[in-house]
Biopython code that builds the backbone (N, CA, C, O; Angstrom):
import numpy as np
from Bio.PDB.StructureBuilder import StructureBuilder

atoms = [
    (1, "MET", "N", (23.117, 21.747, 244.887)),
    (1, "MET", "CA", (21.939, 20.732, 244.633)),
    (1, "MET", "C", (22.198, 19.351, 245.010)),
    (1, "MET", "O", (23.170, 18.856, 244.439)),
    (2, "ASN", "N", (21.691, 18.748, 245.673)),
    (2, "ASN", "CA", (21.569, 17.492, 246.813)),
    (2, "ASN", "C", (20.238, 16.567, 246.132)),
    (2, "ASN", "O", (20.212, 15.371, 245.846)),
    (3, "ALA", "N", (19.267, 17.518, 246.013)),
    (3, "ALA", "CA", (17.847, 16.832, 245.729)),
    (3, "ALA", "C", (18.183, 16.242, 244.127)),
    (3, "ALA", "O", (18.795, 16.802, 243.218)),
    (4, "ARG", "N", (17.526, 14.877, 244.168)),
    (4, "ARG", "CA", (17.376, 14.523, 242.475)),
    (4, "ARG", "C", (16.651, 15.250, 241.743)),
    (4, "ARG", "O", (15.742, 15.805, 242.360)),
    (5, "THR", "N", (16.700, 15.435, 240.790)),
    (5, "THR", "CA", (16.110, 16.524, 239.597)),
    (5, "THR", "C", (15.590, 15.312, 238.672)),
    (5, "THR", "O", (16.238, 14.284, 238.476)),
    (6, "ASP", "N", (14.195, 15.620, 238.082)),
    (6, "ASP", "CA", (13.722, 14.615, 236.923)),
    (6, "ASP", "C", (13.860, 15.896, 236.055)),
    (6, "ASP", "O", (13.491, 17.039, 236.324)),
    (7, "TYR", "N", (14.483, 15.419, 234.945)),
    (7, "TYR", "CA", (14.229, 16.294, 233.529)),
    (7, "TYR", "C", (13.384, 15.919, 232.654)),
    (7, "TYR", "O", (13.092, 14.733, 232.498)),
    (8, "GLN", "N", (12.960, 16.728, 232.080)),
    (8, "GLN", "CA", (11.720, 16.614, 230.968)),
    (8, "GLN", "C", (12.379, 16.261, 229.328)),
    (8, "GLN", "O", (13.028, 17.096, 228.698)),
    (9, "THR", "N", (12.138, 15.197, 228.935)),
    (9, "THR", "CA", (12.986, 15.040, 227.667)),
    (9, "THR", "C", (11.789, 15.184, 226.601)),
    (9, "THR", "O", (10.806, 14.541, 226.970)),
    (10, "ILE", "N", (11.628, 15.777, 225.519)),
    (10, "ILE", "CA", (11.074, 15.933, 224.612)),
    (10, "ILE", "C", (11.362, 15.192, 223.210)),
    (10, "ILE", "O", (12.454, 15.453, 222.706)),
    (11, "VAL", "N", (10.665, 14.455, 222.636)),
    (11, "VAL", "CA", (10.956, 13.507, 222.004)),
    (11, "VAL", "C", (10.138, 14.013, 220.521)),
    (11, "VAL", "O", (8.948, 14.300, 220.387)),
    (12, "HIS", "N", (11.356, 14.005, 219.373)),
    (12, "HIS", "CA", (10.457, 14.783, 218.127)),
    (12, "HIS", "C", (11.055, 13.527, 217.041)),
    (12, "HIS", "O", (12.253, 13.294, 216.879)),
    (13, "ASN", "N", (9.991, 12.837, 216.396)),
    (13, "ASN", "CA", (10.244, 11.942, 215.422)),
    (13, "ASN", "C", (11.022, 10.631, 215.948)),
    (13, "ASN", "O", (11.914, 9.977, 215.406)),
    (14, "GLY", "N", (10.336, 10.465, 217.269)),
    (14, "GLY", "CA", (11.053, 9.220, 217.992)),
    (14, "GLY", "C", (12.388, 9.161, 218.540)),
    (14, "GLY", "O", (12.978, 8.135, 218.880)),
    (15, "GLU", "N", (12.817, 10.350, 218.598)),
    (15, "GLU", "CA", (14.256, 10.665, 218.879)),
    (15, "GLU", "C", (14.390, 11.469, 220.174)),
    (15, "GLU", "O", (13.427, 12.231, 220.084)),
    (16, "PRO", "N", (15.014, 11.757, 221.336)),
    (16, "PRO", "CA", (14.775, 12.827, 222.065)),
    (16, "PRO", "C", (15.617, 14.113, 221.191)),
    (16, "PRO", "O", (16.546, 13.986, 220.393)),
    (17, "ALA", "N", (14.841, 15.532, 221.713)),
    (17, "ALA", "CA", (15.342, 16.723, 220.674)),
    (17, "ALA", "C", (15.454, 17.713, 221.736)),
    (17, "ALA", "O", (16.067, 18.743, 221.455)),
    (18, "PHE", "N", (14.986, 17.588, 222.867)),
    (18, "PHE", "CA", (15.322, 18.721, 223.940)),
    (18, "PHE", "C", (14.993, 18.315, 225.365)),
    (18, "PHE", "O", (13.968, 17.686, 225.628)),
    (19, "VAL", "N", (15.855, 18.677, 226.258)),
    (19, "VAL", "CA", (15.586, 18.312, 227.373)),
    (19, "VAL", "C", (15.362, 19.611, 228.389)),
    (19, "VAL", "O", (16.241, 20.471, 228.443)),
    (20, "LEU", "N", (14.257, 19.713, 229.126)),
    (20, "LEU", "CA", (13.751, 20.640, 229.975)),
    (20, "LEU", "C", (14.537, 20.645, 231.313)),
    (20, "LEU", "O", (14.558, 19.613, 231.984)),
    (21, "VAL", "N", (15.224, 21.829, 231.752)),
    (21, "VAL", "CA", (15.510, 21.833, 233.170)),
    (21, "VAL", "C", (15.036, 22.713, 234.108)),
    (21, "VAL", "O", (14.422, 23.697, 233.698)),
    (22, "PRO", "N", (15.189, 22.563, 235.239)),
    (22, "PRO", "CA", (14.716, 23.627, 236.248)),
    (22, "PRO", "C", (15.896, 24.960, 235.966)),
    (22, "PRO", "O", (17.108, 24.924, 235.753)),
    (23, "VAL", "N", (15.061, 25.938, 236.061)),
    (23, "VAL", "CA", (15.773, 27.118, 236.038)),
    (23, "VAL", "C", (17.123, 27.417, 237.046)),
    (23, "VAL", "O", (18.057, 28.086, 236.603)),
    (24, "ALA", "N", (17.142, 27.056, 237.958)),
    (24, "ALA", "CA", (18.263, 26.785, 238.702)),
    (24, "ALA", "C", (19.456, 26.287, 238.321)),
    (24, "ALA", "O", (20.554, 26.795, 238.552)),
    (25, "ASP", "N", (19.166, 24.982, 237.555)),
    (25, "ASP", "CA", (20.157, 24.190, 237.063)),
    (25, "ASP", "C", (20.973, 24.820, 235.812)),
    (25, "ASP", "O", (22.134, 24.646, 235.442)),
    (26, "TRP", "N", (19.839, 25.679, 235.266)),
    (26, "TRP", "CA", (20.123, 26.070, 234.079)),
    (26, "TRP", "C", (21.386, 27.125, 234.210)),
    (26, "TRP", "O", (22.413, 27.120, 233.531)),
    (27, "GLU", "N", (20.977, 28.141, 235.401)),
    (27, "GLU", "CA", (21.980, 29.247, 235.822)),
    (27, "GLU", "C", (23.305, 28.283, 236.260)),
    (27, "GLU", "O", (24.451, 28.719, 236.154)),
    (28, "ARG", "N", (23.101, 27.334, 236.611)),
    (28, "ARG", "CA", (24.555, 27.055, 237.136)),
    (28, "ARG", "C", (25.434, 26.283, 236.146)),
    (28, "ARG", "O", (26.646, 26.138, 236.304)),
    (29, "VAL", "N", (24.700, 25.777, 235.067)),
    (29, "VAL", "CA", (25.612, 25.156, 233.735)),
    (29, "VAL", "C", (25.659, 26.162, 232.707)),
    (29, "VAL", "O", (26.534, 26.017, 231.854)),
    (30, "ARG", "N", (24.863, 27.189, 232.616)),
    (30, "ARG", "CA", (25.204, 28.191, 231.610)),
    (30, "ARG", "C", (26.918, 28.881, 231.678)),
    (30, "ARG", "O", (27.889, 28.736, 230.935)),
    (31, "PRO", "N", (26.797, 29.312, 232.373)),
    (31, "PRO", "CA", (28.277, 29.901, 232.469)),
    (31, "PRO", "C", (29.647, 28.873, 231.952)),
    (31, "PRO", "O", (30.675, 29.249, 231.389)),
    (32, "LEU", "N", (29.310, 27.658, 232.304)),
    (32, "LEU", "CA", (30.307, 26.648, 232.054)),
    (32, "LEU", "C", (29.976, 26.361, 230.792)),
    (32, "LEU", "O", (31.117, 26.089, 230.417)),
    (33, "LEU", "N", (29.226, 26.184, 229.708)),
    (33, "LEU", "CA", (28.758, 26.276, 228.611)),
    (33, "LEU", "C", (29.235, 27.331, 227.929)),
    (33, "LEU", "O", (29.828, 27.116, 226.872)),
    (34, "GLU", "N", (29.070, 28.619, 228.391)),
    (34, "GLU", "CA", (29.594, 29.754, 227.998)),
    (34, "GLU", "C", (31.328, 29.553, 227.769)),
    (34, "GLU", "O", (31.878, 30.043, 226.782)),
    (35, "GLN", "N", (31.937, 28.928, 228.601)),
    (35, "GLN", "CA", (32.892, 28.975, 228.790)),
    (35, "GLN", "C", (34.006, 28.013, 227.726)),
    (35, "GLN", "O", (35.077, 28.234, 227.159)),
    (36, "VAL", "N", (33.102, 26.913, 227.841)),
    (36, "VAL", "CA", (33.477, 25.947, 226.599)),
    (36, "VAL", "C", (33.270, 26.398, 225.227)),
    (36, "VAL", "O", (34.190, 26.274, 224.419)),
    (37, "ALA", "N", (32.041, 26.958, 224.848)),
    (37, "ALA", "CA", (31.984, 27.800, 223.800)),
    (37, "ALA", "C", (33.228, 28.901, 223.285)),
    (37, "ALA", "O", (33.589, 29.001, 222.112)),
    (38, "ALA", "N", (33.733, 29.612, 224.311)),
    (38, "ALA", "CA", (34.719, 30.727, 224.032)),
    (38, "ALA", "C", (36.145, 29.636, 224.011)),
    (38, "ALA", "O", (37.181, 30.076, 223.512)),
    (39, "GLY", "N", (36.122, 28.413, 224.499)),
    (39, "GLY", "CA", (37.311, 28.108, 223.857)),
    (39, "GLY", "C", (38.229, 27.454, 225.364)),
    (39, "GLY", "O", (39.247, 26.764, 225.308)),
    (40, "ASP", "N", (37.617, 27.848, 226.454)),
    (40, "ASP", "CA", (38.118, 27.944, 227.772)),
    (40, "ASP", "C", (37.638, 26.337, 228.190)),
    (40, "ASP", "O", (36.969, 26.265, 229.221)),
    (41, "GLY", "N", (37.892, 25.220, 227.566)),
    (41, "GLY", "CA", (37.318, 23.937, 227.894)),
    (41, "GLY", "C", (37.510, 23.498, 229.318)),
    (41, "GLY", "O", (38.515, 23.686, 230.005)),
    (42, "ILE", "N", (36.263, 22.812, 229.703)),
    (42, "ILE", "CA", (36.114, 22.164, 230.972)),
    (42, "ILE", "C", (36.050, 20.792, 230.635)),
    (42, "ILE", "O", (35.283, 20.635, 229.685)),
    (43, "PRO", "N", (36.482, 19.883, 230.982)),
    (43, "PRO", "CA", (36.069, 18.486, 231.154)),
    (43, "PRO", "C", (34.769, 17.896, 231.401)),
    (43, "PRO", "O", (34.024, 18.320, 232.284)),
    (44, "GLN", "N", (34.545, 17.145, 230.812)),
    (44, "GLN", "CA", (32.922, 16.696, 231.400)),
    (44, "GLN", "C", (33.009, 16.052, 232.759)),
    (44, "GLN", "O", (31.966, 15.982, 233.409)),
    (45, "ALA", "N", (34.069, 15.596, 233.242)),
    (45, "ALA", "CA", (33.829, 14.719, 234.753)),
    (45, "ALA", "C", (34.036, 16.120, 235.595)),
    (45, "ALA", "O", (33.671, 16.078, 236.770)),
    (46, "VAL", "N", (34.640, 17.469, 235.060)),
    (46, "VAL", "CA", (34.697, 18.726, 236.209)),
    (46, "VAL", "C", (33.076, 19.183, 236.172)),
    (46, "VAL", "O", (32.473, 19.444, 237.213)),
    (47, "VAL", "N", (32.522, 19.237, 235.002)),
    (47, "VAL", "CA", (31.292, 19.526, 235.068)),
    (47, "VAL", "C", (30.244, 19.017, 235.803)),
    (47, "VAL", "O", (29.472, 19.569, 236.586)),
    (48, "GLU", "N", (30.346, 17.775, 235.394)),
    (48, "GLU", "CA", (29.584, 16.895, 236.491)),
    (48, "GLU", "C", (29.885, 16.753, 237.757)),
    (48, "GLU", "O", (29.059, 16.363, 238.583)),
    (49, "ALA", "N", (30.893, 17.005, 237.991)),
    (49, "ALA", "CA", (31.250, 16.974, 239.700)),
    (49, "ALA", "C", (30.666, 18.505, 240.163)),
    (49, "ALA", "O", (30.242, 18.662, 241.308)),
    (50, "HIS", "N", (30.677, 19.480, 239.303)),
    (50, "HIS", "CA", (30.385, 20.743, 239.920)),
    (50, "HIS", "C", (28.747, 20.697, 240.045)),
    (50, "HIS", "O", (28.082, 20.888, 241.063)),
    (51, "VAL", "N", (28.272, 20.380, 238.678)),
    (51, "VAL", "CA", (26.851, 20.621, 238.637)),
    (51, "VAL", "C", (26.084, 19.445, 239.390)),
    (51, "VAL", "O", (25.287, 19.660, 240.303)),
    (52, "LEU", "N", (26.334, 18.475, 239.023)),
    (52, "LEU", "CA", (25.123, 17.233, 239.715)),
    (52, "LEU", "C", (25.715, 16.875, 241.108)),
    (52, "LEU", "O", (24.940, 16.203, 241.789)),
    (53, "HIS", "N", (26.998, 17.191, 241.733)),
    (53, "HIS", "CA", (27.332, 16.872, 243.055)),
    (53, "HIS", "C", (27.485, 18.108, 243.717)),
    (53, "HIS", "O", (27.496, 18.002, 244.943)),
    (54, "ASP", "N", (27.609, 19.277, 243.255)),
    (54, "ASP", "CA", (27.821, 20.571, 244.024)),
    (54, "ASP", "C", (29.200, 20.341, 244.532)),
    (54, "ASP", "O", (29.425, 20.350, 245.742)),
    (55, "VAL", "N", (30.013, 20.160, 243.757)),
    (55, "VAL", "CA", (31.667, 20.060, 244.042)),
    (55, "VAL", "C", (32.113, 21.690, 243.884)),
    (55, "VAL", "O", (31.503, 22.097, 242.895)),
    (56, "PRO", "N", (32.667, 22.433, 244.273)),
    (56, "PRO", "CA", (33.359, 23.483, 243.740)),
    (56, "PRO", "C", (34.048, 23.312, 242.783)),
    (56, "PRO", "O", (34.658, 22.247, 242.690)),
    (57, "LEU", "N", (34.164, 24.274, 241.808)),
    (57, "LEU", "CA", (35.392, 24.137, 240.737)),
    (57, "LEU", "C", (36.438, 24.112, 241.332)),
    (57, "LEU", "O", (37.129, 23.142, 241.021)),
    (58, "VAL", "N", (36.889, 24.806, 242.110)),
    (58, "VAL", "CA", (38.512, 24.681, 242.284)),
    (58, "VAL", "C", (38.965, 22.772, 242.773)),
    (58, "VAL", "O", (39.925, 22.054, 242.491)),
    (59, "ARG", "N", (37.854, 22.587, 243.504)),
    (59, "ARG", "CA", (38.028, 20.886, 244.347)),
    (59, "ARG", "C", (37.855, 20.119, 243.088)),
    (59, "ARG", "O", (38.567, 19.168, 242.765)),
    (60, "ALA", "N", (36.773, 20.636, 242.335)),
    (60, "ALA", "CA", (36.689, 19.727, 241.027)),
    (60, "ALA", "C", (37.888, 19.477, 239.938)),
    (60, "ALA", "O", (38.256, 18.443, 239.380)),
    (61, "TRP", "N", (38.298, 20.668, 239.864)),
    (61, "TRP", "CA", (39.539, 20.907, 239.035)),
    (61, "TRP", "C", (40.752, 19.792, 239.678)),
    (61, "TRP", "O", (41.202, 18.738, 239.228)),
    (62, "ARG", "N", (41.006, 20.496, 240.823)),
    (62, "ARG", "CA", (42.176, 19.737, 241.632)),
    (62, "ARG", "C", (42.078, 18.268, 241.558)),
    (62, "ARG", "O", (42.977, 17.636, 241.003)),
    (63, "GLU", "N", (40.990, 17.636, 242.108)),
    (63, "GLU", "CA", (40.756, 16.171, 241.921)),
    (63, "GLU", "C", (40.636, 15.495, 240.511)),
    (63, "GLU", "O", (40.942, 14.308, 240.396)),
    (64, "HIS", "N", (40.151, 16.304, 239.319)),
    (64, "HIS", "CA", (40.596, 15.987, 237.973)),
    (64, "HIS", "C", (41.934, 15.665, 237.733)),
    (64, "HIS", "O", (42.306, 14.570, 237.311)),
    (65, "LEU", "N", (42.797, 16.787, 238.048)),
    (65, "LEU", "CA", (44.205, 16.977, 237.552)),
    (65, "LEU", "C", (44.896, 15.807, 238.487)),
    (65, "LEU", "O", (45.954, 15.330, 238.075)),
    (66, "GLY", "N", (44.416, 15.387, 239.569)),
    (66, "GLY", "CA", (45.026, 14.591, 240.561)),
    (66, "GLY", "C", (46.059, 14.976, 241.553)),
    (66, "GLY", "O", (46.939, 14.230, 241.983)),
    (67, "LEU", "N", (45.826, 16.431, 241.926)),
    (67, "LEU", "CA", (46.477, 17.167, 242.712)),
    (67, "LEU", "C", (45.911, 16.710, 244.050)),
    (67, "LEU", "O", (44.825, 16.178, 244.277)),
    (68, "THR", "N", (46.782, 17.000, 244.789)),
    (68, "THR", "CA", (46.570, 17.118, 246.612)),
    (68, "THR", "C", (46.311, 18.619, 246.776)),
    (68, "THR", "O", (46.500, 19.426, 245.865)),
    (69, "GLN", "N", (45.889, 18.925, 247.936)),
    (69, "GLN", "CA", (45.482, 20.204, 248.333)),
    (69, "GLN", "C", (46.708, 20.571, 248.853)),
    (69, "GLN", "O", (46.957, 21.688, 248.399)),
    (70, "ASP", "N", (47.715, 20.149, 249.668)),
    (70, "ASP", "CA", (49.044, 20.207, 249.764)),
    (70, "ASP", "C", (49.699, 21.067, 248.669)),
    (70, "ASP", "O", (50.143, 22.210, 248.770)),
    (71, "ALA", "N", (49.654, 20.233, 247.576)),
    (71, "ALA", "CA", (50.547, 20.886, 246.465)),
    (71, "ALA", "C", (49.967, 22.074, 245.559)),
    (71, "ALA", "O", (50.617, 22.896, 244.913)),
    (72, "VAL", "N", (48.715, 21.965, 245.665)),
    (72, "VAL", "CA", (48.000, 23.168, 245.172)),
    (72, "VAL", "C", (48.516, 24.742, 245.879)),
    (72, "VAL", "O", (49.059, 25.783, 245.510)),
    (73, "ALA", "N", (47.885, 24.056, 247.269)),
    (73, "ALA", "CA", (48.127, 25.459, 248.283)),
    (73, "ALA", "C", (49.799, 25.696, 248.148)),
    (73, "ALA", "O", (50.224, 26.849, 248.219)),
    (74, "GLU", "N", (50.566, 24.765, 247.985)),
    (74, "GLU", "CA", (51.681, 25.366, 248.116)),
    (74, "GLU", "C", (52.631, 26.217, 246.636)),
    (74, "GLU", "O", (53.490, 27.097, 246.599)),
    (75, "ARG", "N", (52.074, 25.573, 245.805)),
    (75, "ARG", "CA", (51.981, 26.288, 244.206)),
    (75, "ARG", "C", (51.668, 27.741, 244.316)),
    (75, "ARG", "O", (52.335, 28.664, 243.848)),
    (76, "ALA", "N", (50.343, 27.832, 245.134)),
    (76, "ALA", "CA", (49.585, 28.895, 245.051)),
    (76, "ALA", "C", (50.102, 30.067, 246.052)),
    (76, "ALA", "O", (49.862, 31.266, 245.913)),
    (77, "GLY", "N", (50.914, 29.427, 247.160)),
    (77, "GLY", "CA", (51.354, 30.400, 248.007)),
    (77, "GLY", "C", (50.492, 30.266, 249.125)),
    (77, "GLY", "O", (50.776, 31.008, 250.066)),
    (78, "MET", "N", (49.594, 29.579, 249.262)),
    (78, "MET", "CA", (48.681, 29.346, 250.721)),
    (78, "MET", "C", (48.918, 28.471, 251.532)),
    (78, "MET", "O", (49.776, 27.599, 251.390)),
    (79, "GLN", "N", (48.070, 28.629, 252.617)),
    (79, "GLN", "CA", (47.762, 27.328, 253.175)),
    (79, "GLN", "C", (46.850, 26.540, 253.149)),
    (79, "GLN", "O", (45.675, 26.906, 253.155)),
    (80, "GLN", "N", (47.289, 25.086, 253.109)),
    (80, "GLN", "CA", (46.200, 24.095, 253.065)),
    (80, "GLN", "C", (45.195, 24.086, 253.712)),
    (80, "GLN", "O", (44.208, 23.450, 253.342)),
    (81, "SER", "N", (45.221, 24.675, 254.641)),
    (81, "SER", "CA", (43.878, 24.469, 255.733)),
    (81, "SER", "C", (43.095, 26.086, 255.093)),
    (81, "SER", "O", (41.915, 26.194, 255.426)),
    (82, "SER", "N", (43.382, 26.682, 254.666)),
    (82, "SER", "CA", (42.770, 27.950, 253.587)),
    (82, "SER", "C", (42.102, 27.312, 252.454)),
    (82, "SER", "O", (40.898, 27.380, 252.205)),
    (83, "LEU", "N", (43.120, 26.600, 251.701)),
    (83, "LEU", "CA", (42.434, 25.990, 250.456)),
    (83, "LEU", "C", (41.261, 25.027, 250.778)),
    (83, "LEU", "O", (40.300, 24.821, 250.037)),
    (84, "ALA", "N", (41.505, 24.403, 252.133)),
    (84, "ALA", "CA", (40.375, 23.302, 252.401)),
    (84, "ALA", "C", (39.178, 23.987, 252.736)),
    (84, "ALA", "O", (38.077, 23.521, 252.443)),
    (85, "ARG", "N", (39.338, 25.163, 253.388)),
    (85, "ARG", "CA", (37.809, 26.078, 253.666)),
    (85, "ARG", "C", (37.228, 26.531, 252.318)),
    (85, "ARG", "O", (36.007, 26.585, 252.166)),
    (86, "LEU", "N", (38.064, 26.851, 251.359)),
    (86, "LEU", "CA", (37.740, 27.475, 250.048)),
    (86, "LEU", "C", (36.451, 26.674, 249.564)),
    (86, "LEU", "O", (35.296, 26.938, 249.231)),
    (87, "GLU", "N", (37.594, 25.104, 249.760)),
    (87, "GLU", "CA", (36.903, 24.175, 248.605)),
    (87, "GLU", "C", (35.660, 23.727, 249.348)),
    (87, "GLU", "O", (34.769, 23.236, 248.655)),
    (88, "ARG", "N", (35.465, 23.825, 250.685)),
    (88, "ARG", "CA", (34.003, 23.574, 251.550)),
    (88, "ARG", "C", (33.258, 24.481, 251.628)),
    (88, "ARG", "O", (32.247, 24.466, 252.330)),
    (89, "GLY", "N", (33.708, 25.646, 250.758)),
    (89, "GLY", "CA", (32.541, 26.875, 250.634)),
    (89, "GLY", "C", (32.558, 27.539, 251.789)),
    (89, "GLY", "O", (31.591, 28.298, 251.852)),
    (90, "GLU", "N", (33.249, 27.578, 252.737)),
    (90, "GLU", "CA", (33.387, 28.618, 253.995)),
    (90, "GLU", "C", (34.092, 29.797, 253.520)),
    (90, "GLU", "O", (33.527, 30.761, 254.037)),
    (91, "ILE", "N", (34.630, 30.016, 253.109)),
    (91, "ILE", "CA", (35.101, 31.421, 252.436)),
    (91, "ILE", "C", (35.010, 31.544, 250.730)),
    (91, "ILE", "O", (35.000, 30.671, 249.862)),
    (92, "LYS", "N", (34.958, 32.775, 250.668)),
    (92, "LYS", "CA", (34.788, 33.021, 249.096)),
    (92, "LYS", "C", (36.031, 33.610, 248.755)),
    (92, "LYS", "O", (36.454, 34.576, 249.392)),
    (93, "PRO", "N", (36.863, 32.948, 247.488)),
    (93, "PRO", "CA", (38.077, 33.351, 247.271)),
    (93, "PRO", "C", (38.110, 34.979, 246.640)),
    (93, "PRO", "O", (37.098, 35.359, 246.051)),
    (94, "ARG", "N", (38.893, 35.608, 246.729)),
    (94, "ARG", "CA", (39.214, 37.088, 246.100)),
    (94, "ARG", "C", (39.677, 36.575, 244.292)),
    (94, "ARG", "O", (40.232, 35.504, 244.049)),
    (95, "THR", "N", (39.403, 37.318, 243.517)),
    (95, "THR", "CA", (39.918, 37.158, 242.308)),
    (95, "THR", "C", (41.336, 36.674, 242.365)),
    (95, "THR", "O", (41.691, 35.640, 241.799)),
    (96, "ALA", "N", (42.186, 37.490, 243.100)),
    (96, "ALA", "CA", (43.898, 37.337, 242.995)),
    (96, "ALA", "C", (43.864, 35.830, 243.612)),
    (96, "ALA", "O", (44.574, 34.988, 243.064)),
    (97, "THR", "N", (43.127, 35.487, 244.645)),
    (97, "THR", "CA", (43.324, 34.013, 244.936)),
    (97, "THR", "C", (43.125, 33.300, 243.937)),
    (97, "THR", "O", (44.013, 32.557, 243.517)),
    (98, "LEU", "N", (41.748, 33.397, 243.277)),
    (98, "LEU", "CA", (41.670, 32.448, 242.334)),
    (98, "LEU", "C", (42.545, 32.402, 241.049)),
    (98, "LEU", "O", (42.651, 31.410, 240.328)),
    (99, "ALA", "N", (43.159, 33.602, 240.851)),
    (99, "ALA", "CA", (44.425, 33.708, 239.722)),
    (99, "ALA", "C", (45.361, 32.899, 240.233)),
    (99, "ALA", "O", (45.779, 32.026, 239.473)),
    (100, "ARG", "N", (45.866, 32.960, 241.473)),
    (100, "ARG", "CA", (47.030, 31.984, 242.009)),
    (100, "ARG", "C", (46.550, 30.440, 242.018)),
    (100, "ARG", "O", (47.402, 29.570, 241.843)),
    (101, "LEU", "N", (45.510, 30.171, 242.173)),
    (101, "LEU", "CA", (44.999, 28.855, 242.327)),
    (101, "LEU", "C", (44.970, 28.108, 240.636)),
    (101, "LEU", "O", (45.333, 26.958, 240.386)),
    (102, "ALA", "N", (44.473, 29.050, 239.694)),
    (102, "ALA", "CA", (44.492, 28.875, 238.456)),
    (102, "ALA", "C", (45.892, 28.346, 237.902)),
    (102, "ALA", "O", (46.077, 27.265, 237.343)),
    (103, "ALA", "N", (46.858, 29.354, 238.180)),
    (103, "ALA", "CA", (48.092, 28.877, 237.898)),
    (103, "ALA", "C", (48.682, 28.049, 238.499)),
    (103, "ALA", "O", (49.557, 27.431, 237.894)),
    (104, "ALA", "N", (48.456, 27.794, 239.674)),
    (104, "ALA", "CA", (48.725, 26.536, 240.523)),
    (104, "ALA", "C", (48.526, 25.308, 239.939)),
    (104, "ALA", "O", (49.234, 24.329, 240.172)),
    (105, "MET", "N", (47.333, 25.325, 238.984)),
    (105, "MET", "CA", (46.811, 24.564, 238.529)),
    (105, "MET", "C", (47.053, 24.134, 236.672)),
    (105, "MET", "O", (46.754, 23.126, 236.032)),
    (106, "GLY", "N", (47.604, 25.200, 236.348)),
    (106, "GLY", "CA", (47.965, 25.225, 234.798)),
    (106, "GLY", "C", (46.479, 25.520, 234.303)),
    (106, "GLY", "O", (46.055, 24.690, 233.499)),
    (107, "LEU", "N", (45.772, 26.371, 234.583)),
    (107, "LEU", "CA", (44.555, 26.561, 234.409)),
    (107, "LEU", "C", (44.173, 28.103, 233.902)),
    (107, "LEU", "O", (45.120, 28.798, 234.269)),
    (108, "GLY", "N", (43.399, 28.763, 233.359)),
    (108, "GLY", "CA", (42.944, 29.890, 233.021)),
    (108, "GLY", "C", (41.719, 30.386, 233.822)),
    (108, "GLY", "O", (40.656, 29.765, 233.859)),
    (109, "LEU", "N", (41.986, 31.740, 234.561)),
    (109, "LEU", "CA", (41.105, 32.084, 235.335)),
    (109, "LEU", "C", (39.827, 31.751, 235.409)),
    (109, "LEU", "O", (39.266, 31.297, 236.407)),
    (110, "GLU", "N", (39.188, 32.041, 234.013)),
    (110, "GLU", "CA", (37.900, 31.949, 233.857)),
    (110, "GLU", "C", (37.525, 30.495, 233.889)),
    (110, "GLU", "O", (36.302, 30.367, 233.858)),
    (111, "GLN", "N", (38.307, 29.132, 233.953)),
    (111, "GLN", "CA", (38.116, 28.014, 234.071)),
    (111, "GLN", "C", (37.684, 27.711, 235.857)),
    (111, "GLN", "O", (37.127, 26.731, 236.353)),
    (112, "LEU", "N", (38.084, 28.692, 236.365)),
    (112, "LEU", "CA", (37.682, 28.494, 237.954)),
    (112, "LEU", "C", (36.435, 29.169, 238.279)),
    (112, "LEU", "O", (35.665, 28.789, 239.162)),
    (113, "ARG", "N", (36.232, 30.370, 237.397)),
    (113, "ARG", "CA", (34.586, 30.942, 237.697)),
    (113, "ARG", "C", (33.557, 30.383, 237.328)),
    (113, "ARG", "O", (33.361, 30.313, 236.115)),
    (114, "GLY", "N", (32.718, 29.893, 238.125)),
    (114, "GLY", "CA", (31.563, 29.178, 238.022)),
    (114, "GLY", "C", (30.384, 30.023, 237.939)),
    (114, "GLY", "O", (29.267, 29.516, 237.843)),
]
sb = StructureBuilder()
sb.init_structure("model")
sb.init_model(0)
sb.init_chain("A")
sb.init_seg("    ")
for serial, (resi, resn, name, xyz) in enumerate(atoms, 1):
    if name == "N":
        sb.init_residue(resn, " ", resi, " ")
    sb.init_atom(name, np.array(xyz, "f"), 0.0, 1.0, " ", f" {name:<3s}", serial, name[0])
structure = sb.get_structure()
């Protein structure tokens, strides 16, 4: 989502009550909201990076935690170049890879599934 999106705010009694968003945006945000509701919290900065700036969750989490690609890749038992390709969206990670990355960053697997 690189294009600016204008959301419609519905006001009730002079206060914002609802915000209408495009379906594509909702479909991206909904899984994150469900994770938060399930107690698998995701910090606001990670959500914003992922939803508003199209940053893949692995990269958003890594940067939020202040970790380098080298450190995460080493902890996950993979090459830094593979992590870089994954973060650029060039390759889709398998569940086992996501599990290793989650463990390397001290996260639950569901926190990396977007």
